[in-house]
Every structure is written in structure tokens, then in C-alpha cells.
C-alpha positions as CSV (number, residue, x, y, z in Angstrom):
1,M,24.3,-10.8,-3.4
2,A,21.1,-9.3,-3.6
3,A,17.6,-11.3,-3.2
4,A,16.4,-10.8,-6.5
5,S,19.6,-12.5,-7.8
6,R,19.0,-15.6,-4.8
7,S,15.6,-16.3,-5.7
8,S,16.5,-16.4,-9.1
9,N,19.4,-18.9,-8.6
10,F,17.5,-21.1,-6.7
11,S,14.4,-21.3,-8.9
12,L,12.5,-20.1,-5.4
13,P,8.9,-18.9,-6.5
14,S,8.9,-15.8,-4.9
15,C,9.1,-12.3,-5.5
16,C,8.9,-9.0,-3.2
17,L,6.0,-7.0,-3.0
18,R,6.4,-3.4,-2.1
19,G,3.2,-2.0,-1.4
20,G,2.1,1.4,-1.3
21,C,-0.4,2.1,1.2
22,L,-2.8,-0.8,1.5
23,T,-6.3,0.0,2.1
24,G,-10.0,-1.7,2.4
25,P,-12.8,-2.0,4.0
26,N,-11.5,-4.3,6.7
27,H,-8.0,-2.3,7.1
28,S,-7.9,-1.3,10.8
29,G,-6.2,1.9,10.6
30,V,-5.2,3.5,14.2
31,E,-3.5,7.1,14.3
32,L,0.0,6.4,13.5
33,H,-0.6,4.2,11.1
34,G,-3.2,3.3,7.9
35,F,-4.0,7.2,7.0
36,L,-6.5,6.4,4.7
37,S,-8.6,3.9,6.8
38,Y,-7.8,6.1,10.1
39,L,-9.5,8.9,8.5
40,V,-12.5,7.7,7.3
41,K,-12.8,6.2,11.2
42,C,-11.9,9.7,12.2
43,N,-14.8,11.5,10.2
44,I,-17.1,8.8,11.1
45,D,-16.8,9.1,14.9
46,G,-16.4,13.2,15.1
47,T,-12.7,12.6,16.2
48,E,-10.3,14.9,15.7
49,Y,-7.7,13.7,12.9
50,R,-3.7,15.3,13.9
51,V,-1.8,15.3,10.7
52,Y,1.9,14.8,12.0
53,G,4.9,15.5,9.8
54,Y,5.4,18.1,6.6
55,K,1.9,20.0,7.3
56,G,0.0,17.0,5.4
57,K,1.9,17.7,2.2
58,Q,3.3,14.5,2.1
59,V,1.9,11.9,-0.9
60,R,0.5,8.5,-0.3
61,D,-0.1,6.0,-2.8
62,N,-2.9,3.9,-2.1
63,I,-3.9,0.4,-3.5
64,H,-7.1,-1.8,-2.1
65,S,-6.4,-5.0,-1.1
66,E,-8.3,-6.5,-3.8
67,D,-6.0,-5.0,-6.1
68,V,-3.0,-7.0,-4.3
69,A,-4.9,-9.9,-3.6
70,V,-5.4,-10.0,-7.8
71,F,-2.0,-9.1,-8.6
72,M,-0.7,-12.6,-6.0
73,Y,-3.4,-14.9,-7.9
74,E,-1.8,-13.8,-11.4
75,F,1.8,-14.4,-9.7
76,Y,0.5,-17.5,-8.6
77,L,-0.7,-18.2,-12.4
78,N,2.7,-16.9,-14.4
79,P,5.4,-16.7,-11.6
80,R,8.6,-14.7,-12.4
81,Y,11.1,-16.1,-10.0
82,G,13.1,-13.2,-7.8
83,E,11.2,-10.0,-9.4
84,V,10.6,-6.6,-7.3
85,Y,7.3,-5.6,-7.7
86,N,6.4,-1.5,-6.8
87,L,2.5,-1.9,-5.6
88,G,0.6,1.1,-5.6
89,G,-2.4,2.8,-7.0
90,G,-0.5,5.4,-9.2
91,K,-0.6,9.3,-10.0
92,D,-4.5,8.8,-10.1
93,N,-4.4,7.4,-6.7
94,S,-1.7,9.0,-4.9
95,R,-2.8,12.0,-2.3
96,S,-1.5,14.3,0.2
97,I,-3.4,14.2,3.7
98,L,-4.6,17.8,3.1
99,E,-6.1,16.6,-0.5
100,A,-7.5,13.7,1.2
101,F,-9.3,15.8,3.8
102,E,-11.5,17.0,0.5
């Protein structure tokens, strides 16, 4: 039985949030996690940013933590039990690592 149907059957006030790359002012990215905040940190500190895999062409769908919090509040106001939500900034906020360098 899928997770969504279990939540629906038992009316659990829950859902599945599948976030893109969450980011925000308090995100403390590190070399292998949180590429956008880590990239900014490297720029500020003058540290070299290493690119791993796919020559920097991999795309990340960035979403601000405040946007996720707004979604969670809206879900609280009008829950749809057992739903799965893909949270991301969409095409306009998707960047490859190479594009983010610019």
C-alpha cells in the first residue's frame, strides 16, 4: 500500500513534501551539501569552490525556506491528507552550478 493511500485511509493530517534545494539566510551549506549557500560562502571568503560530477551542468531547483514555511502554513489551514507535493522554485529558479557561477 502506498504511503499516500495509508494517510488518506486513516485521515492523518499529513503529506509528503519533496523539496528542491532549500535555501535561505540561515542555511549553512557545506562543500557537498547546499550548493547555493556554499557558493556564496566561498565567494565571500575567497575560497575555491570545487565542482563534483557532470562538470557543473547538473541543475538545482532552488526554493527559499520562507516559501516552504508559507506552504506549510497554507497546508495547515486547508490540509489535503495523503498528498505528495513537489516543492521547488520552478524553471525560473532552476540553475546549473555553472550558471550560478555567473
